[in-house]
C-alpha positions as CSV (number, residue, x, y, z in Angstrom):
1,M,-54.0,-40.8,26.4
2,K,-57.8,-40.7,26.1
3,E,-57.6,-36.9,26.1
4,M,-55.3,-37.0,23.1
5,E,-57.6,-39.4,21.2
6,R,-60.5,-37.1,21.9
7,A,-58.6,-34.0,21.0
8,N,-60.7,-33.5,17.8
9,N,-64.1,-33.9,19.6
10,V,-64.8,-30.2,19.9
11,T,-68.3,-29.2,21.0
12,E,-69.2,-26.0,19.3
13,E,-70.9,-23.1,21.1
14,P,-74.7,-23.4,21.2
15,K,-76.4,-20.9,19.0
16,N,-78.7,-18.3,20.5
17,L,-82.3,-19.1,20.2
18,K,-84.2,-16.3,18.6
19,G,-87.9,-15.9,18.5
20,G,-89.5,-18.3,16.1
21,D,-86.2,-20.0,15.3
22,E,-87.1,-23.7,15.4
23,L,-83.6,-24.7,14.2
24,G,-82.0,-22.9,17.2
25,F,-84.3,-24.7,19.6
26,V,-83.4,-28.1,18.1
27,E,-79.7,-27.3,18.6
28,L,-80.3,-26.2,22.2
29,L,-82.2,-29.4,22.8
30,E,-79.4,-31.6,21.4
31,E,-76.9,-29.8,23.7
32,K,-79.1,-30.7,26.7
33,L,-79.4,-34.3,25.6
34,N,-75.6,-34.5,24.8
35,P,-73.7,-32.9,27.7
36,P,-69.9,-32.4,27.5
37,K,-67.6,-35.3,28.3
38,E,-64.2,-35.6,29.8
39,G,-61.4,-35.4,27.3
40,E,-63.3,-33.1,24.9
41,I,-62.5,-29.6,23.9
42,V,-65.5,-27.3,24.2
43,K,-66.2,-23.6,23.8
44,G,-67.3,-21.8,26.9
45,T,-67.9,-18.4,28.3
46,I,-66.0,-16.8,31.2
47,V,-68.4,-16.2,34.1
48,K,-66.2,-14.8,36.7
49,V,-62.5,-14.4,37.8
50,V,-61.6,-14.9,41.5
51,Q,-58.1,-14.9,42.8
52,D,-56.2,-17.6,40.9
53,E,-59.1,-19.2,39.2
54,V,-61.4,-18.6,36.3
55,Y,-65.0,-19.9,36.2
56,I,-66.3,-20.9,32.7
57,D,-69.8,-21.9,31.6
58,I,-69.3,-25.0,29.4
59,G,-72.9,-26.1,29.4
60,A,-72.4,-28.8,32.1
61,K,-74.3,-29.1,35.3
62,S,-71.5,-27.2,37.0
63,E,-69.2,-24.5,35.8
64,G,-65.6,-25.4,34.7
65,V,-62.7,-24.1,36.8
66,A,-59.3,-23.3,35.2
67,P,-56.1,-21.8,36.6
68,K,-55.9,-18.0,36.0
69,S,-52.2,-18.4,34.9
70,E,-53.4,-20.1,31.7
71,F,-55.1,-16.9,30.4
72,K,-53.8,-13.7,28.9
73,E,-54.7,-10.5,30.6
74,E,-57.1,-9.4,27.8
75,E,-59.0,-12.7,28.0
76,L,-59.9,-12.3,31.7
77,E,-63.2,-10.6,31.2
78,P,-66.7,-12.0,31.9
79,G,-68.5,-12.8,28.7
80,K,-65.3,-13.7,26.8
81,E,-65.6,-17.0,24.8
82,V,-62.7,-19.4,25.2
83,F,-61.9,-23.0,24.2
84,V,-61.0,-25.3,27.1
85,Y,-60.2,-29.0,27.6
86,I,-62.3,-31.0,30.1
87,D,-60.0,-32.7,32.5
88,A,-62.6,-33.9,35.0
89,L,-66.4,-33.4,35.3
90,D,-66.4,-34.4,38.9
91,G,-63.0,-33.4,40.2
92,R,-61.8,-32.0,43.5
93,D,-64.7,-31.0,45.7
94,G,-67.0,-32.1,43.0
95,R,-66.0,-29.3,40.7
96,T,-65.5,-29.5,36.9
97,I,-61.8,-29.1,36.1
98,V,-60.9,-27.6,32.7
99,S,-57.6,-26.4,31.0
100,K,-57.1,-23.7,28.5
101,H,-53.5,-24.7,27.9
102,K,-54.4,-28.2,26.9
103,A,-57.2,-27.0,24.7
104,D,-54.8,-24.5,22.9
105,F,-52.1,-27.2,22.5
106,L,-54.5,-29.9,21.1
107,R,-56.2,-27.4,18.8
108,A,-52.8,-26.2,17.5
109,W,-51.1,-29.5,17.4
110,D,-52.0,-30.5,13.8
111,K,-50.7,-27.1,12.5
112,I,-47.5,-27.5,14.5
113,K,-47.0,-31.0,13.2
114,E,-47.6,-29.9,9.6
115,A,-45.2,-27.0,10.0
116,Y,-42.6,-29.4,11.4
117,Q,-43.0,-32.0,8.7
118,S,-43.1,-29.6,5.8
119,N,-40.3,-27.3,7.2
120,Q,-42.6,-24.3,7.0
121,T,-41.7,-20.9,8.3
122,I,-44.2,-19.7,10.8
123,E,-44.5,-16.6,13.0
124,A,-43.8,-16.6,16.7
125,K,-44.5,-13.9,19.3
126,V,-41.7,-13.5,21.9
127,L,-43.3,-13.7,25.3
128,R,-40.5,-13.6,27.9
129,T,-36.9,-14.7,28.6
130,V,-36.4,-18.0,30.2
131,K,-33.3,-20.0,31.2
132,G,-31.3,-20.7,28.0
133,G,-33.4,-18.7,25.7
134,L,-36.9,-17.3,25.0
135,M,-40.5,-18.5,25.5
136,V,-42.5,-17.8,22.4
137,E,-46.1,-18.3,21.2
138,V,-46.9,-20.2,18.0
139,F,-50.5,-21.0,17.0
140,G,-51.6,-19.8,20.4
141,V,-49.3,-22.2,22.4
142,N,-45.9,-21.8,24.1
143,A,-42.7,-23.0,22.5
144,F,-39.1,-22.8,23.5
145,L,-36.5,-20.8,21.4
146,P,-33.0,-21.6,22.5
147,G,-30.5,-18.7,22.6
148,S,-28.2,-20.6,20.2
149,Q,-31.1,-20.7,17.6
150,L,-31.9,-17.0,17.8
151,D,-29.4,-15.7,15.2
152,L,-26.5,-16.7,12.9
153,T,-24.1,-15.2,15.4
154,R,-24.1,-15.0,19.2
155,V,-26.8,-12.5,20.5
156,K,-25.6,-10.3,23.3
157,N,-29.0,-8.7,24.2
158,I,-31.5,-11.5,24.1
159,P,-34.2,-9.6,26.2
160,S,-34.4,-7.0,23.3
161,Y,-36.5,-9.6,21.4
162,V,-39.3,-9.7,24.0
163,G,-42.6,-8.4,22.5
164,K,-41.4,-8.9,18.9
165,T,-42.9,-11.2,16.3
166,I,-40.2,-13.2,14.5
167,P,-40.2,-15.9,11.8
168,V,-39.2,-19.4,13.1
169,K,-39.1,-23.0,12.1
170,V,-40.3,-25.9,14.2
171,I,-37.2,-28.1,14.8
172,K,-38.4,-30.5,17.5
173,I,-41.8,-31.7,18.8
174,N,-43.0,-34.1,21.6
175,K,-46.8,-34.3,21.9
176,A,-46.7,-36.4,25.1
177,R,-44.6,-33.8,26.9
178,K,-46.2,-30.9,25.1
179,N,-42.6,-29.9,24.1
180,I,-42.1,-27.6,21.0
181,V,-38.7,-26.2,20.1
182,V,-38.4,-23.6,17.4
183,S,-35.5,-21.8,15.6
184,R,-35.0,-18.4,14.0
185,R,-31.5,-19.4,13.0
186,E,-32.8,-22.0,10.5
187,V,-35.0,-19.4,8.9
188,L,-32.0,-17.0,8.5
189,L,-29.9,-19.8,7.1
190,E,-32.6,-20.7,4.5
191,E,-32.9,-17.0,3.6
192,Q,-29.2,-16.6,3.4
193,E,-28.9,-19.6,1.0
194,K,-31.7,-18.1,-1.2
195,L,-29.9,-14.8,-1.3
196,R,-26.6,-16.6,-2.1
197,Q,-28.3,-18.3,-5.0
198,K,-29.7,-15.0,-6.1
199,L,-26.3,-13.4,-5.7
200,M,-24.7,-16.0,-7.9
201,E,-26.9,-14.9,-10.8
202,I,-25.6,-11.4,-10.6
203,R,-22.5,-10.6,-12.7
204,P,-19.9,-7.8,-12.6
205,G,-21.0,-5.2,-15.1
206,D,-24.8,-5.7,-14.5
207,V,-26.9,-2.6,-13.9
208,I,-29.4,-3.1,-11.2
209,E,-31.8,-1.0,-9.1
210,G,-32.0,-0.7,-5.3
211,V,-32.9,1.4,-2.4
212,V,-30.4,3.1,-0.1
213,K,-30.7,1.4,3.2
214,N,-28.0,3.0,5.3
215,V,-25.3,5.7,5.0
216,T,-22.0,5.5,6.8
217,D,-18.7,7.4,6.8
218,F,-17.2,5.1,4.3
219,G,-20.1,4.5,1.9
220,A,-23.8,3.6,1.4
221,F,-25.5,0.2,1.8
222,V,-28.1,-0.5,-0.9
223,D,-30.9,-3.1,-0.6
224,I,-31.2,-5.0,-3.9
225,G,-34.0,-7.4,-3.4
226,G,-32.9,-8.5,0.1
227,I,-29.2,-8.4,-0.6
228,D,-27.2,-5.5,0.9
229,G,-24.7,-4.1,-1.6
230,L,-22.0,-1.5,-0.7
231,I,-21.1,1.6,-2.6
232,Y,-17.8,2.9,-1.3
233,I,-17.5,6.6,-1.0
234,S,-15.0,6.7,-3.8
235,E,-17.7,5.1,-6.1
236,L,-20.4,7.6,-5.3
237,S,-19.2,10.6,-7.3
238,W,-16.5,11.5,-9.8
239,T,-15.7,14.5,-7.7
240,K,-14.2,14.3,-4.2
241,I,-16.8,14.4,-1.5
242,G,-16.5,14.8,2.3
243,H,-19.4,12.4,3.3
244,P,-21.7,9.9,1.4
245,S,-24.7,11.9,2.6
246,E,-23.8,14.6,0.2
247,V,-24.9,12.3,-2.6
248,V,-27.5,9.8,-1.3
249,K,-29.8,9.5,1.7
250,P,-31.7,6.5,3.2
251,G,-34.8,5.6,1.1
252,D,-33.3,7.0,-2.2
253,K,-34.0,4.7,-5.2
254,V,-30.7,4.3,-7.2
255,K,-29.5,2.6,-10.3
256,V,-26.0,1.1,-9.8
257,K,-23.4,-0.9,-11.6
258,V,-22.0,-4.1,-10.2
259,L,-18.3,-4.0,-9.6
260,E,-17.6,-7.3,-7.8
261,V,-19.6,-10.2,-6.4
262,D,-18.5,-12.5,-3.6
263,P,-21.3,-15.1,-3.0
264,E,-19.3,-17.0,-0.4
265,N,-19.1,-14.0,2.0
266,M,-22.4,-12.5,0.7
267,K,-20.8,-9.3,-0.5
268,I,-21.4,-7.2,-3.5
269,S,-19.6,-4.0,-4.5
270,L,-21.5,-1.4,-6.4
271,S,-20.8,1.9,-8.2
272,L,-23.0,4.9,-8.7
273,K,-20.6,7.1,-10.5
274,L,-20.0,4.7,-13.4
275,L,-23.5,5.3,-14.6
276,Q,-22.9,9.0,-14.7
277,P,-20.9,10.9,-17.3
278,H,-17.4,11.6,-16.1
279,P,-16.9,15.4,-15.8
280,W,-13.4,15.1,-17.0
281,E,-14.5,13.7,-20.3
282,K,-15.1,17.3,-21.4
283,V,-11.8,18.4,-19.9
284,K,-9.9,15.9,-22.1
285,E,-11.7,17.2,-25.1
286,K,-11.0,20.8,-24.2
287,Y,-7.3,20.2,-23.4
288,P,-6.0,17.6,-25.8
289,V,-2.3,16.4,-25.4
290,G,0.0,18.8,-27.1
291,T,-2.1,21.9,-26.7
292,T,-0.4,25.1,-25.5
293,V,-2.4,27.1,-23.0
294,R,-1.8,30.0,-20.6
295,G,-2.5,29.6,-16.9
296,T,-1.8,31.1,-13.5
297,V,0.6,29.7,-11.0
298,K,-1.6,28.9,-7.9
299,K,0.8,27.0,-5.7
300,I,4.6,26.2,-5.5
301,I,5.9,23.1,-3.8
302,D,9.3,21.6,-3.6
303,Y,8.9,19.4,-6.6
304,G,6.8,21.5,-8.9
305,I,4.0,24.0,-9.4
306,F,0.2,23.9,-9.8
307,V,-1.2,25.9,-12.7
308,E,-4.9,26.9,-12.9
309,L,-6.1,26.6,-16.5
310,E,-9.7,27.7,-15.6
311,P,-11.7,27.8,-12.4
312,G,-11.8,24.3,-10.8
313,I,-9.3,22.9,-13.3
314,E,-5.6,22.7,-12.4
315,G,-2.6,21.0,-13.9
316,F,0.8,20.2,-12.4
317,V,4.2,21.0,-13.8
318,H,6.9,18.8,-12.4
319,I,10.2,20.6,-11.6
320,S,11.9,18.5,-14.3
321,E,9.5,20.0,-16.9
322,M,10.1,23.7,-16.0
323,K,13.2,24.5,-18.1
324,W,15.5,22.9,-20.6
325,G,18.7,21.6,-19.3
326,K,19.4,20.8,-15.6
327,P,16.2,21.4,-13.5
328,P,16.3,24.3,-11.0
329,R,17.0,23.5,-7.3
330,H,13.6,24.9,-6.4
331,P,10.6,26.0,-8.6
332,S,10.7,29.4,-7.0
333,E,13.9,30.1,-8.9
334,V,11.9,30.1,-12.2
335,V,8.4,31.4,-11.3
336,K,6.4,33.1,-8.6
337,E,2.9,32.5,-7.3
338,G,0.3,34.5,-9.4
339,A,2.5,34.6,-12.5
340,R,1.0,33.9,-15.9
341,V,2.8,31.1,-17.7
342,D,2.5,29.3,-21.0
343,V,2.3,25.5,-20.6
344,V,1.9,22.5,-22.9
345,V,-0.6,19.6,-22.0
346,L,1.5,16.4,-21.6
347,N,-1.2,14.0,-20.3
348,V,-4.8,14.0,-19.1
349,D,-5.7,11.2,-16.6
350,I,-9.5,11.1,-16.4
351,E,-9.6,8.5,-13.6
352,K,-7.2,10.4,-11.3
353,Q,-8.5,13.8,-12.5
354,R,-5.0,15.0,-13.2
355,I,-3.4,17.1,-16.0
356,S,0.4,16.9,-16.5
357,L,1.8,20.1,-17.9
358,G,5.2,21.2,-19.2
359,M,6.7,24.7,-19.2
360,K,9.8,24.0,-21.2
361,Q,7.9,22.5,-24.0
362,A,6.3,25.9,-24.7
363,Q,9.8,27.2,-25.5
364,P,12.1,26.2,-28.4
365,D,14.3,23.3,-27.5
366,P,17.9,24.6,-27.5
367,W,19.1,21.0,-28.1
368,A,17.3,20.7,-31.5
369,L,20.3,22.1,-33.3
370,I,23.0,21.3,-30.7
371,E,25.3,19.5,-33.2
372,E,25.3,22.4,-35.5
373,K,25.8,25.1,-32.8
374,Y,28.3,23.2,-30.7
375,P,30.0,20.6,-32.9
376,V,32.6,18.2,-31.3
377,G,36.0,19.9,-31.3
378,S,34.7,23.5,-31.2
379,I,35.9,26.0,-28.7
380,V,33.1,27.4,-26.4
381,K,32.7,29.8,-23.5
382,G,31.0,28.9,-20.3
383,V,30.5,29.7,-16.6
384,V,31.1,27.3,-13.7
385,K,27.7,26.8,-12.1
386,E,27.9,23.8,-9.8
387,F,30.4,21.2,-8.5
388,E,30.1,17.5,-7.8
389,N,32.6,14.9,-6.7
390,Y,34.0,14.2,-10.2
391,G,33.8,17.5,-11.9
392,A,31.9,20.8,-12.6
393,Y,28.8,21.8,-14.5
394,I,29.4,24.5,-17.0
395,E,26.5,26.6,-18.4
396,L,27.1,27.6,-22.0
397,E,23.7,29.3,-22.4
398,D,20.2,29.0,-20.9
399,G,19.2,25.3,-21.3
400,I,22.6,24.1,-22.5
401,E,25.1,22.7,-20.0
402,G,28.3,20.8,-20.2
403,F,30.3,18.7,-17.8
404,L,34.0,19.2,-17.1
405,H,35.5,16.1,-15.5
406,V,38.2,16.7,-12.9
407,A,40.6,14.6,-15.1
408,D,40.1,17.0,-18.0
409,I,41.2,20.2,-16.1
410,S,45.0,19.8,-16.5
411,W,47.4,17.6,-18.4
412,T,50.0,17.7,-15.6
413,Q,48.3,18.4,-12.3
414,K,46.1,15.9,-10.5
415,F,43.1,17.3,-8.5
416,A,41.1,15.4,-6.0
417,K,38.1,17.8,-6.3
418,P,37.2,20.3,-9.0
419,E,37.1,23.1,-6.3
420,E,40.9,22.8,-6.0
421,A,41.3,24.2,-9.5
422,L,38.0,26.1,-10.2
423,R,35.5,28.5,-8.5
424,K,31.8,29.1,-9.0
425,G,31.1,31.9,-11.5
426,Q,34.5,31.5,-13.2
427,K,34.4,32.1,-16.9
428,L,36.3,29.5,-19.0
429,R,37.2,28.6,-22.6
430,L,36.7,24.9,-23.2
431,K,36.7,22.4,-26.0
432,V,33.6,20.2,-26.8
433,L,34.7,16.5,-26.5
434,K,31.4,14.7,-26.8
435,I,27.6,15.3,-27.3
436,D,25.2,13.2,-25.3
437,K,21.7,14.0,-26.6
438,K,20.0,11.4,-24.3
439,K,21.4,13.0,-21.2
440,R,21.3,16.5,-22.8
441,L,24.9,17.1,-21.7
442,L,28.1,18.1,-23.4
443,D,31.4,16.6,-22.3
444,L,34.0,19.5,-22.1
445,G,37.7,19.7,-21.7
446,L,39.9,22.5,-20.4
447,K,43.3,20.8,-20.8
448,H,42.6,20.1,-24.5
449,L,43.1,23.8,-25.4
450,S,46.9,23.1,-25.3
451,P,48.9,20.1,-26.6
452,N,49.7,17.2,-24.3
453,P,53.2,18.0,-22.8
454,W,54.1,14.5,-21.7
455,D,55.9,13.6,-24.8
456,E,58.1,16.7,-24.3
457,I,58.5,15.9,-20.6
458,E,59.7,12.4,-21.3
459,A,62.2,13.7,-23.8
460,K,63.4,16.5,-21.5
461,I,63.8,14.4,-18.3
462,P,64.1,10.7,-19.2
463,P,64.6,8.1,-16.5
464,G,68.1,8.5,-14.9
465,T,68.1,12.3,-15.1
466,H,69.3,14.1,-12.0
467,L,67.5,17.2,-10.8
468,K,66.8,19.5,-7.9
469,A,63.2,20.1,-6.7
470,P,61.6,21.8,-3.7
471,I,59.2,19.9,-1.4
472,K,55.6,21.0,-2.0
473,Q,53.8,18.6,0.3
474,I,54.6,15.9,2.9
475,T,52.5,12.9,3.4
476,D,52.9,9.6,5.3
477,K,53.5,7.9,2.0
478,G,56.2,10.2,0.8
479,V,56.8,13.8,-0.4
480,V,55.4,15.7,-3.4
481,V,58.0,18.0,-5.1
482,E,57.6,20.7,-7.8
483,V,59.7,19.5,-10.8
484,D,58.6,22.5,-12.8
485,K,55.8,25.1,-12.8
486,G,52.6,23.0,-12.9
487,L,54.5,19.8,-12.9
488,D,54.8,17.7,-9.8
489,G,56.9,14.6,-8.9
490,F,56.6,12.1,-6.1
491,V,59.2,10.5,-3.9
492,A,58.0,7.5,-2.0
493,V,59.1,6.9,1.6
494,S,61.3,3.9,0.5
495,H,63.2,6.3,-1.9
496,L,64.0,9.0,0.6
497,Q,67.5,9.2,1.9
498,K,66.5,9.8,5.5
499,K,64.7,6.8,7.2
500,G,61.7,7.3,9.4
501,D,58.8,9.7,9.5
502,P,59.1,12.1,6.5
503,A,57.3,14.9,8.5
504,K,60.1,14.8,11.1
505,N,63.0,14.5,8.6
506,Y,61.9,16.9,5.9
507,Q,60.3,20.4,5.6
508,V,58.1,22.0,2.9
509,G,60.3,24.2,0.7
510,E,63.4,22.1,1.3
511,E,65.3,21.2,-2.0
512,L,66.1,17.6,-2.7
513,N,68.6,16.0,-5.0
514,L,66.7,13.5,-7.0
515,Q,66.9,11.0,-9.8
516,V,64.1,10.4,-12.3
517,M,62.9,6.8,-11.9
518,K,59.7,6.6,-14.1
519,I,57.3,8.8,-16.0
520,E,53.6,8.0,-15.9
521,P,51.6,10.3,-18.2
522,K,48.2,8.6,-17.6
523,R,48.5,9.0,-13.9
524,K,50.0,12.5,-14.3
525,R,53.0,11.9,-12.2
526,I,56.8,11.5,-12.2
527,L,58.4,9.0,-9.8
528,L,61.6,10.2,-8.3
529,S,64.2,8.8,-5.9
530,E,66.6,10.6,-3.5
531,R,68.3,7.4,-2.5
532,E,69.1,6.4,-6.1
533,Y,70.6,9.9,-6.7
534,Y,73.1,9.4,-3.9
535,R,73.9,5.9,-4.8
536,A,74.7,7.1,-8.3
537,K,76.9,9.8,-6.9
538,E,78.7,7.3,-4.7
539,K,79.4,5.1,-7.6
540,E,80.9,8.0,-9.5
541,E,83.2,8.8,-6.5
542,V,84.4,5.2,-6.3
543,A,85.1,5.1,-10.0
544,R,87.2,8.3,-9.7
545,Y,89.7,7.0,-7.1
546,K,90.1,3.3,-8.1
547,P,93.7,2.5,-9.8
548,E,93.7,1.4,-13.4
549,P,94.1,-2.4,-13.5
550,A,97.4,-3.8,-15.1
551,K,97.4,-5.4,-18.5
552,I,98.5,-9.0,-18.5
553,N,100.4,-10.9,-21.3
554,L,100.4,-14.7,-21.0
555,G,103.6,-15.1,-23.2
556,E,105.5,-12.7,-21.0
557,I,104.3,-14.5,-17.8
558,L,105.4,-17.9,-19.3
559,Q,108.8,-16.5,-20.3
560,A,109.3,-15.0,-16.8
561,E,108.4,-18.3,-15.2
562,L,110.8,-20.3,-17.3
563,Q,113.6,-17.8,-16.5
564,R,112.8,-18.1,-12.8
565,I,113.1,-21.9,-13.1
566,E,116.5,-21.6,-14.7
567,E,117.7,-19.3,-12.0
568,L,116.6,-21.8,-9.3
569,K,118.5,-24.6,-11.0
570,E,121.7,-22.5,-11.2
571,E,121.4,-21.7,-7.5
572,E,121.0,-25.4,-6.7
573,E,124.0,-26.4,-8.6
574,K,126.0,-23.7,-6.8
575,S,125.0,-24.9,-3.5
576,Q,125.9,-28.5,-4.4
577,E,129.3,-27.3,-5.5
578,E,129.8,-25.4,-2.3
């Protein structure tokens, strides 16, 4: 431990004696009278380098010898001055043994201890890789940097740090063992915390300056005082760009607006475009909502058309805004590419850079005076345009359509589909039943052109009436017969005279004797029965041949009975006499 106690006893290099310099002579004399001692650190001069040893003049009676491995390559030159620690003045073979490592360690120890106690950040030069980490140099002495203390995350390529100078903190020291452990991770954690505190002072909406650090496919990273902020590609420009490099490059100084701050994950989202005037601000001023403009059809798609209002400015007309009334099946039915059309501006979305247009709004709305032109109860003319399950669409004029429900085609006939009674392109006279302005549709009726015949039908063929009718259709539930032209009746299987499958027992066109059972105007049907007809006929036949019952008089019966009793008494008296 004596060498540690004497660590501060450093003998300075003797000064050169110049002619007439009495002070230099005194110092030289003192050095001769006070030779170096063991345990001291002295400055010496390299005399020669042989094999694995370095010879150093330390002002003693013999030159000091130190291991060559303790010196850097650039220090191994004769004439170089170095500090060494005197291990022994009379060592092996009577030689003076010195150590550069010990001298470096003892001279640097106070600085290392101070850095450790005050948690200072110091610089370390990475010398080489060793087991478990790196060997670095701090204050001229070797220290160990564990791999786990190299970064905040696991480092895959540790050798890449060799030769670099990095900031570290001293996290462990042991003077007796000359053990020094340093950490770069602690420095990074401290810097990260400082940045987090700085980040917490930034608020969304703040305008800050920074330097573009890196450009990627998805955006640009900006250094704002040690903090990396990200400008997504969508926030670089109001117009669509292919790559961020079209707007910024590394090294560019930029002013940005803060969108979002996440101190926990050390993230900050920035915007460059928000500090620039939006190009569509002028578009909104030039094309206010309600303005009628003329444009060119540039593209037609299934659900609408794109109309160019001026070079670089296009609007979109949805198929539902192309014409009054029911939209066309495809936009090409109304316009062709290259056509000039009048459109009305419906909406301008600056953020999405979209203009919604309408073609029909540039034309008078035929529904504006619908109630005056087609009042309820009026008779109108129309053309069958399209069918759906429950009826047909009738076009009265361009932009005005009505709907004819299948139930409103005939008073007496029931149709499953409108196609059974109508055909596309057929011209009809109809009656307006209802006006629906919200749906922009008229409810029309065909049967309403004539009176409802069911009151007359009920009076003409009330229940119990017998009639003949030909079979019109045979189903598994019964047969449909034609009671009169346009008037059908139905005979259920249970009311047919012949039992079994109707298709086997009956033929289309065959006439049946039937009895009217029930009339249902709402369901447009007459229920008939073949069986009831023959039952009624059978009752008529039975009634025709049955004898008339005798009339009975109770008085006559009583008189006859008394007479018969008298006769019996007379016969008894005669038999007694006999």
